[in-house]
C-alpha positions as CSV (number, residue, x, y, z in Angstrom):
1,M,94.8,81.3,85.9
2,D,97.2,79.0,87.9
3,S,96.8,76.0,85.6
4,P,97.7,75.7,82.0
5,T,95.0,76.3,79.5
6,T,95.4,75.3,76.0
7,N,93.8,77.4,73.1
8,N,92.8,76.6,69.8
9,H,96.5,77.6,68.3
10,N,98.4,74.9,70.2
11,H,100.0,77.3,72.4
12,I,100.1,76.3,76.1
13,H,99.6,79.2,78.7
14,T,100.9,79.6,81.8
15,H,100.2,82.0,84.7
16,H,103.9,82.0,86.3
17,L,104.5,85.2,84.4
18,N,108.3,85.9,85.2
19,G,109.5,81.9,85.9
20,A,110.5,80.3,82.6
21,S,109.2,80.7,79.3
22,T,105.6,81.6,79.5
23,I,104.5,80.2,76.4
24,S,105.8,77.0,74.7
25,Q,105.6,76.8,71.2
26,P,104.1,74.3,69.4
27,S,105.8,70.5,69.3
28,K,106.9,71.3,65.7
29,K,109.2,74.2,66.8
30,P,112.2,73.8,69.3
31,K,111.6,74.3,72.8
32,L,113.6,76.3,75.2
33,L,115.3,74.1,77.8
34,S,113.0,75.1,80.9
35,S,116.7,75.1,83.0
36,S,117.9,78.1,80.5
37,F,115.2,80.2,83.1
38,I,114.6,80.3,86.6
39,T,111.7,78.5,87.5
40,P,108.3,79.0,89.4
41,A,109.7,76.3,91.9
42,E,113.2,78.7,92.2
43,I,111.4,81.9,92.4
44,H,109.0,80.6,95.0
45,E,112.1,79.3,97.0
46,E,113.5,82.7,96.4
47,F,110.8,84.7,98.2
48,S,110.1,81.8,100.7
49,H,110.9,84.0,103.4
50,H,107.7,86.3,102.5
51,D,105.1,85.7,104.8
52,P,102.8,83.1,103.0
53,S,99.4,84.1,105.1
54,V,99.5,87.7,103.6
55,A,98.9,88.6,99.8
56,R,101.6,91.1,99.3
57,I,100.3,93.2,96.3
58,N,102.5,96.4,97.6
59,N,105.7,95.6,96.4
60,G,105.7,99.4,95.3
61,S,106.4,100.6,98.9
62,F,109.6,98.8,100.2
63,G,110.2,96.3,97.3
64,C,111.7,92.6,97.7
65,C,114.7,91.3,98.1
66,P,115.1,87.6,97.0
67,A,116.9,85.0,99.1
68,S,120.2,84.7,96.7
69,V,120.7,88.6,97.4
70,I,120.1,88.6,100.8
71,A,123.0,85.9,100.7
72,A,125.5,87.8,98.9
73,Q,124.2,90.7,101.5
74,H,125.3,88.7,104.7
75,R,128.8,87.3,103.3
76,S,129.3,91.1,102.5
77,Q,128.6,91.7,106.2
78,L,130.5,89.1,107.7
79,H,133.9,90.1,105.4
80,Y,133.8,93.3,106.9
81,L,132.6,92.2,110.2
82,R,136.1,89.9,109.4
83,Q,138.8,92.5,109.1
84,P,137.1,96.3,109.1
85,D,140.4,98.2,108.5
86,N,141.2,96.1,105.3
87,F,137.6,96.2,104.1
88,Y,137.3,100.1,104.0
89,F,140.9,101.2,103.2
90,N,141.2,98.1,100.3
91,E,138.2,97.0,99.3
92,L,134.9,99.5,99.7
93,K,135.8,101.9,97.1
94,K,136.3,99.2,94.5
95,G,132.9,97.3,95.3
96,I,130.9,100.7,95.1
97,L,132.4,101.5,91.9
98,Q,131.6,98.6,90.9
99,S,128.0,99.1,91.5
100,R,128.3,102.6,90.1
101,T,129.6,100.9,86.9
102,I,126.6,98.8,86.5
103,I,124.0,101.3,87.1
104,K,125.5,103.5,84.7
105,D,125.1,101.2,82.1
106,L,121.8,100.1,83.5
107,V,120.2,103.7,82.6
108,N,122.5,104.5,79.9
109,A,124.4,107.5,81.6
110,K,127.5,108.8,79.3
111,H,130.5,108.5,82.4
112,V,130.1,106.6,85.7
113,D,131.3,110.0,87.5
114,E,127.6,110.9,86.9
115,I,126.7,107.8,89.1
116,S,126.2,108.2,93.2
117,I,125.0,105.7,95.2
118,V,123.1,106.9,98.3
119,D,120.9,105.5,100.3
120,N,117.4,106.2,98.8
121,A,115.4,108.9,96.7
122,T,114.8,110.8,99.7
123,T,118.5,111.4,100.4
124,A,119.2,112.4,96.5
125,A,116.2,114.6,96.5
126,A,117.9,116.4,100.1
127,I,121.0,116.9,98.0
128,V,119.2,118.4,95.0
129,L,117.3,120.6,97.1
130,Q,119.9,121.3,99.2
131,H,121.8,123.0,96.4
132,T,118.9,125.0,95.3
133,A,118.8,126.4,99.3
134,W,122.4,127.6,98.9
135,S,122.0,129.1,95.6
136,F,119.6,131.0,97.5
137,H,121.6,131.9,100.6
138,E,124.3,132.6,98.4
139,G,122.4,135.2,95.9
140,T,122.7,133.5,92.7
141,F,119.0,132.8,93.1
142,Q,116.4,135.7,93.8
143,K,113.8,135.8,96.5
144,G,110.7,135.1,95.2
145,D,112.3,132.8,92.3
146,V,110.4,129.8,91.5
147,V,110.7,125.7,92.1
148,L,107.9,124.0,90.2
149,M,106.7,120.4,91.3
150,L,103.6,118.2,90.8
151,H,100.8,118.0,92.9
152,Y,101.4,114.8,93.4
153,A,105.0,114.6,94.4
154,Y,105.9,112.2,97.1
155,G,105.2,113.6,100.7
156,A,108.8,113.5,101.8
157,V,110.0,115.3,98.9
158,K,107.3,118.2,99.7
159,K,108.4,118.3,103.0
160,S,112.1,118.6,101.7
161,M,110.5,121.7,99.4
162,E,109.6,123.2,102.9
163,A,112.7,123.1,104.5
164,Y,115.3,123.6,101.7
165,V,113.3,126.3,99.2
166,T,110.8,127.8,101.2
167,R,112.7,128.4,104.0
168,A,115.5,130.1,101.7
169,G,113.0,132.3,99.8
170,G,111.9,130.2,96.8
171,H,108.2,130.3,95.7
172,V,107.0,126.9,95.1
173,I,104.2,126.4,92.7
174,E,102.2,122.7,92.7
175,V,101.3,121.5,89.2
176,P,98.0,120.1,89.4
177,L,97.2,116.8,87.9
178,P,94.0,115.8,87.2
179,F,92.9,112.0,88.7
180,P,91.7,109.8,87.0
181,V,93.6,110.7,83.5
182,A,92.9,110.0,80.5
183,S,96.1,111.0,78.8
184,N,99.5,112.2,78.6
185,E,98.5,115.4,77.0
186,E,96.4,116.3,79.9
187,I,99.4,116.3,82.2
188,V,101.6,118.5,79.7
189,R,98.5,121.0,79.3
190,E,98.4,121.2,83.4
191,F,102.4,121.2,83.3
192,R,102.3,124.3,80.7
193,K,99.7,126.0,82.3
194,A,101.7,126.2,85.9
195,L,105.1,127.0,83.4
196,E,103.2,130.3,82.8
197,R,101.9,131.0,86.2
198,G,105.4,130.7,87.3
199,K,106.9,133.2,84.6
200,S,103.9,135.7,85.1
201,E,105.2,138.2,87.9
202,G,108.9,138.2,86.0
203,K,110.4,135.4,88.0
204,R,112.5,132.6,87.0
205,I,111.8,128.9,87.1
206,R,115.3,128.1,88.9
207,L,114.1,124.3,88.9
208,A,111.5,121.7,87.8
209,V,111.0,118.7,90.1
210,I,109.1,116.3,88.4
211,D,108.2,112.5,89.2
212,H,108.8,110.0,86.9
213,V,106.3,107.2,88.4
214,T,104.2,109.0,91.1
215,S,103.5,107.3,93.9
216,M,99.7,108.2,95.3
217,P,97.7,107.9,92.9
218,C,100.7,106.1,90.3
219,V,100.6,107.4,86.9
220,V,103.7,107.0,84.4
221,I,104.5,110.7,83.9
222,P,105.4,111.6,80.4
223,V,109.4,112.7,81.5
224,K,110.8,113.2,78.4
225,E,108.0,115.5,76.9
226,L,108.4,117.4,80.2
227,V,111.9,117.6,80.1
228,Q,111.7,119.4,76.6
229,I,109.3,121.8,77.3
230,C,111.3,123.1,80.4
231,R,113.8,123.4,78.3
232,E,112.0,125.4,75.5
233,E,110.6,127.7,78.3
234,G,114.1,128.3,79.9
235,V,113.6,126.8,83.3
236,E,117.2,126.1,84.7
237,K,117.4,122.5,85.4
238,V,115.2,119.6,85.9
239,F,115.6,116.7,88.6
240,I,113.7,113.7,88.3
241,D,112.4,111.9,91.3
242,A,111.9,108.5,89.9
243,A,112.0,106.3,93.2
244,H,110.2,103.6,91.5
245,S,111.6,103.7,88.2
246,I,114.6,101.5,87.8
247,G,113.0,98.2,87.0
248,C,109.7,98.7,86.7
249,V,109.5,101.3,83.4
250,D,112.2,102.4,80.7
251,V,115.3,104.5,82.3
252,D,117.4,106.3,79.8
253,M,119.7,109.6,81.1
254,E,120.5,110.3,77.6
255,E,117.2,110.0,76.1
256,I,115.2,111.4,78.9
257,G,117.5,114.4,79.4
258,A,117.3,115.5,82.6
259,D,119.9,117.2,85.0
260,F,119.7,114.8,88.3
261,Y,117.5,111.7,88.3
262,T,117.2,109.2,91.3
263,S,115.9,106.1,91.9
264,N,115.9,103.4,94.0
265,L,117.5,100.0,93.9
266,H,115.7,98.3,96.9
267,K,111.8,98.8,94.9
268,W,111.4,96.9,91.8
269,F,115.7,96.2,91.2
270,F,115.9,93.2,94.1
271,C,118.3,95.1,96.1
272,P,118.1,94.7,100.0
273,P,117.3,98.4,101.6
274,S,118.2,100.6,100.9
275,I,120.1,101.9,98.0
276,A,119.2,104.5,95.5
277,F,121.5,106.4,92.9
278,L,121.6,109.7,91.7
279,Y,122.5,110.8,88.5
280,T,124.0,114.0,87.6
281,R,124.8,115.2,84.3
282,K,128.5,116.5,83.9
283,I,128.6,120.0,84.3
284,P,131.5,122.5,83.0
285,K,134.6,123.0,85.4
286,G,134.0,126.1,87.4
287,G,129.9,124.9,88.1
288,S,128.3,125.1,91.5
289,E,128.9,121.3,92.9
290,L,126.3,119.1,94.7
291,H,127.6,117.8,98.0
292,H,126.1,115.1,100.2
293,P,124.3,116.5,103.6
294,V,125.9,113.7,105.5
295,V,129.8,115.6,105.1
296,S,132.9,113.5,106.1
297,H,136.3,113.4,105.1
298,E,135.4,113.3,101.7
299,Y,133.9,116.2,101.1
300,G,134.9,118.3,97.5
301,N,135.9,115.3,96.2
302,G,133.0,115.0,94.1
303,L,129.6,113.9,95.1
304,A,130.2,110.3,93.8
305,V,133.1,109.8,96.3
306,E,131.4,111.8,99.2
307,S,128.5,109.9,99.3
308,A,130.3,106.7,98.8
309,W,131.9,107.2,102.9
310,I,129.8,109.0,105.3
311,G,131.3,107.4,108.1
312,T,131.1,103.8,109.7
313,R,127.8,102.3,108.5
314,D,126.7,99.2,107.0
315,Y,127.4,99.6,102.8
316,S,126.3,96.2,102.4
317,A,123.6,97.0,100.6
318,Q,125.2,99.3,98.0
319,L,127.8,96.2,97.1
320,V,125.3,93.6,96.2
321,V,124.0,95.1,93.0
322,P,126.3,92.4,90.7
323,A,124.2,89.5,92.9
324,A,120.9,91.2,92.2
325,L,121.7,91.7,88.5
326,E,122.8,88.0,88.5
327,F,119.2,87.5,89.8
328,V,117.5,89.6,87.2
329,N,119.3,87.8,84.3
330,R,118.0,84.4,85.5
331,F,115.0,85.7,84.0
332,Q,113.7,85.4,80.0
333,G,114.5,88.5,78.7
334,G,116.6,90.1,82.0
335,I,115.3,93.4,83.6
336,E,113.0,94.2,80.3
337,G,111.2,90.8,80.3
338,I,110.5,91.3,84.1
339,K,109.0,94.6,83.5
340,K,107.1,93.7,80.3
341,R,105.4,90.6,82.2
342,N,105.1,92.6,85.3
343,H,103.3,95.4,83.1
344,D,101.1,92.7,81.5
345,A,99.9,91.1,84.7
346,V,98.8,94.2,86.4
347,V,96.8,95.6,84.1
348,E,95.2,92.2,83.5
349,M,94.9,92.3,87.1
350,G,93.9,95.2,87.7
351,E,90.9,94.9,85.0
352,M,89.8,91.8,86.6
353,L,89.2,93.5,89.9
354,A,87.4,96.6,88.3
355,Q,85.2,94.3,86.3
356,S,84.2,92.1,89.8
357,W,83.7,95.6,91.6
358,G,81.8,97.3,88.2
359,T,84.6,100.3,88.3
360,H,87.7,101.5,86.6
361,L,91.2,101.7,86.6
362,G,93.1,105.1,87.0
363,S,94.7,105.5,83.8
364,P,95.1,103.7,80.7
365,P,97.4,100.8,80.8
366,D,100.1,102.5,78.8
367,M,100.4,104.9,81.8
368,C,101.1,102.5,84.4
369,G,104.2,100.8,84.8
370,S,104.3,97.6,87.4
371,M,101.8,99.1,89.3
372,I,97.9,100.5,88.6
373,M,95.3,102.1,90.6
374,V,91.7,100.3,91.0
375,G,88.4,101.9,92.2
376,L,87.2,100.2,95.0
377,P,83.3,100.2,95.3
378,T,81.3,103.3,96.6
379,S,79.4,101.3,98.9
380,L,82.4,101.4,101.1
381,G,82.0,104.4,101.8
382,I,85.9,106.0,101.7
383,A,85.2,109.7,102.6
384,C,88.7,111.0,103.7
385,D,92.2,109.8,103.9
386,D,91.8,108.5,107.5
387,D,89.2,105.9,105.9
388,A,91.3,105.3,103.2
389,L,94.1,104.4,105.9
390,G,91.3,102.3,108.2
391,L,90.4,100.2,105.3
392,R,94.5,99.5,104.6
393,V,94.8,98.3,108.1
394,H,91.3,96.4,108.3
395,L,92.1,94.4,105.0
396,R,95.7,93.8,106.3
397,E,94.3,92.5,109.9
398,Q,91.2,90.8,109.0
399,F,92.3,89.4,105.5
400,G,96.0,89.0,105.2
401,V,96.0,91.8,102.1
402,E,98.6,94.4,101.9
403,V,97.7,97.1,99.9
404,P,97.6,100.8,99.5
405,I,94.4,102.9,99.5
406,Y,94.0,106.3,98.1
407,Y,90.9,108.9,98.4
408,R,90.2,110.7,95.7
409,P,87.8,114.0,96.9
410,P,85.0,114.4,94.7
411,R,85.3,117.5,92.5
412,D,82.3,120.2,92.6
413,G,78.9,118.7,91.4
414,E,80.0,115.0,91.5
415,V,77.5,112.9,93.1
416,G,78.1,108.9,93.6
417,C,81.6,108.9,92.2
418,V,84.4,106.8,93.0
419,T,86.0,108.0,95.6
420,G,88.5,105.5,97.0
421,Y,91.5,103.4,94.8
422,A,93.6,101.0,95.8
423,R,97.1,100.4,94.4
424,I,97.9,97.3,93.4
425,S,101.6,96.1,92.6
426,H,103.0,93.0,90.6
427,Q,106.2,91.6,91.1
428,V,107.4,88.3,90.2
429,Y,106.8,86.6,93.4
430,N,102.8,87.7,93.1
431,K,100.2,85.1,91.8
432,V,97.2,85.2,90.3
433,D,95.5,84.1,93.8
434,D,97.1,87.0,95.7
435,Y,94.5,89.2,93.6
436,H,91.8,86.6,94.0
437,K,91.6,87.1,97.7
438,F,91.8,90.8,97.4
439,R,89.0,90.6,95.3
440,D,86.9,88.4,97.2
441,A,87.9,90.3,100.7
442,V,86.3,93.5,98.9
443,N,83.4,91.7,97.8
444,Q,83.1,90.2,101.3
445,L,83.0,93.6,102.8
446,V,80.3,95.0,100.3
447,N,77.9,92.3,100.7
448,N,78.0,92.2,104.6
449,G,77.2,96.2,104.4
450,F,80.7,97.2,105.5
451,T,81.3,101.1,105.4
452,C,84.2,102.8,106.3
453,A,82.2,104.9,108.9
454,L,82.1,101.4,111.2
455,L,85.7,101.6,111.4
456,S,85.6,105.1,113.4
457,G,83.3,103.8,115.8
């Protein structure tokens, strides 16, 4: 797949899917100059700090940052250290406003005041759920009122639910989701059932927390449709936890229509860790405001201003959004082109792995972005979460493959079903050899009679 192959239509296909144009046109048509877009060699140089001994097919967990953006961050850090007073008093706010403005345009928010920059999606969730807890404490919400979330919500968000909502007297209802999943209709059906349960005892559903891309297992959720259902069913507010979204799937605040929406920029938008945005739909004057959980001198001046100053710290990750955008725009089609090529590549690699192992994908291709779940051979004997973690560590330490493993318990009556799934990612630095290395490692384990039970010994 790394070498060019010619088909009978006289097109040359290359498989560095995020470099210069991946398909050169027939000779009778004008060609794009290769210098117009970033080349495979330049991509390699941008990520040459990655460990070359590791097949890094887990971009979804911690993202990646190219050398040019790292350099911009280093310049920002040195600029601050050179004259901190001038930096904090005269430059920081302007720099963060520039980043917020770029994000506002990327996600199609109406006004820059709707965009706050925070450390990560976990911080954003704490901001929204802290506000929910205050509403219970102040009597705006009644004890037992409902907050809805998906069963596959991120673990930190579940802990935040416990810390803020449950402790304040709220009743949390989880929406069970099928996996593997075959269609959006399955998700919509379970969501409607959970809404009915929430309203069954006359309680009000105050907040729905919905993932845009679930983490483990990873599935793209039909958020626009679920938000519309929430509006029809009288759910008071909707918060979309979209840690993986920007740079991975389509993100449009006006189209999605949620009250709150967060996404990291260090996962799929090439920023250094850590930076996320929190969108808050403008509320009428006099409405209840959200606040940053770290209270500093800007308290009461609006969430965006509060978040831009939470004390002396390194703000450089929040200031290099322009550099990340510049990097993205070196690719054909910008972020839209990157998303499409990553999606196409991860589906292709997922199907290759499933075919090699005689398994299946965890969702249809149209329900994944730049990550997809691939069933692992049943002979590996993945029988619990500890097995999944142990296999992940074994692949890292013995084969140089970094990939998360998910344990999916058998349903009642299921025998011989796939219980282990790998979540593979594709980002611009990945090559087909990364996935072949993973394929061959698993095949070697199977051929050697390996089972996860051996790890516990």
